[in-house]
N, C-alpha and C positions, 0 to 999 in steps of 0.2 A: 504494501499500500504505500502511494506516494505522501510525503507530507504536504498538508494544505496549509495556504496561506490567508490568514483571517482577512486580510484587505479584499479578498475576492467573494466573501460572505455578503449576504443582505438578507433583509427582512421584509415581507410583503403581507399583505393582506388581499387575498384571492390573488389577481396577476399585478395588483399596484405596489410598487416599490414605496414603502414609507420613510420619507425624507428624514436626514439628518439622525439616522440611528448609526450607532458605532460600536453596539455590543449585544449579542443574543445568548440565552442559554437554555437547554432542554434538560429535563430530568424524566427518565422512563423508570418506572418501578414495576416488578410483578411480585403479586402476593404469594407468600409461601406458607404451606400449611405442614405441620410435622405429621408424618404417618407411621412412626414407629409404634412397634407393639410390645407388650410383655416380652423380655427375653432377648431382646435387640441390643446390641452392645454400640451401634452407632445411630446416631440420629439420621432419619430419611425424610425428604420432603418432596411436595407436589406443588407445582406451579399452579396458581390459580388465576385470579383477574389482574389484568394489567391497567395501567394508568400513567397518565403523563401531564406534567406542567411546564410552564417554560416562562421567560422574559425577555423583553427586548428594552433597551434603554438608548437615550441620546438627548438631543436637543429638540423642544417643543417647536413645531412650525405651524401656526393655524392657516397658512394659506395652502396647506396639504389636504385638499380637500378629499383625496381617495385614500389617504394615510390618516394622519393624526385627526383630522376631523372624523372621518369614518370609525375609528377607534373611539375618539370621544362619545359618539353618538350611540356605540354599542356599550360602553361602560355605563352611561347613564341611563339608557334604555333596557339593560339588562338582557341584550340580546347577544348571541354568539357570532364569532367571525371565522372565516377561513383563513387560518395561520400558515405561512409558508417560511420555514426558516433554512435558507440557501447556505450550503457549505462551499460553492463556488458558482460560476454562471450557469450551471445546469441541473445540479444535483440538489436536492432539498428534501426535508421533512416537511409533512403536511397534515393537519387536522383541524376539526372545529373545536373551537374553545370559546369559554367565557372570558371576558376581560375585566382587570381592575387596572386602575392607574394612581400612580403617585407622584405629583408635579412638585417642584421645589424652585425657589427663586433667591437670588443674593442682589443687594444693591449693585453691586460691583460685578456681576457676573450673568450668564445667560439662563433662562428658564429652561430646565431640565425635565424629563419625564421617564419614568419607569413603568413599563407596562408589564402585568403578570396575566399569565394564561392558564387557567385550568381546562383541561382537555374533557372532552365528552365524546366517545368513540374512540375509535382507531387512530393511532398515528402510523403513518406510512413514509417508506422512501422512494422517491422519485429519482 
């Protein structure tokens, strides 16, 4: 597997790149249930339900109608979005998620935003 460069990554809502993003992360987990019985000397486990969550952060841009404005509408309205986490120009993880946001500003800085996503359904790799 080749080393991937972060500057080739991006974050999109559906097919629309969200402007001014400079970081994203994904967390994928599988539930595990212990299945050992009396007399076993090693723990055994069975995989159960999977789940995913993620985040994307950068500078807030209120002129980005298909990115930041669409995300703002989703978290205010409680609707889900089609999130795409690109690792390069063509390969990405995608899934439907609910959005939460945290914005911050300082007197001598920029307005920044951190979006967090809670997946609903499968996460796929394209």
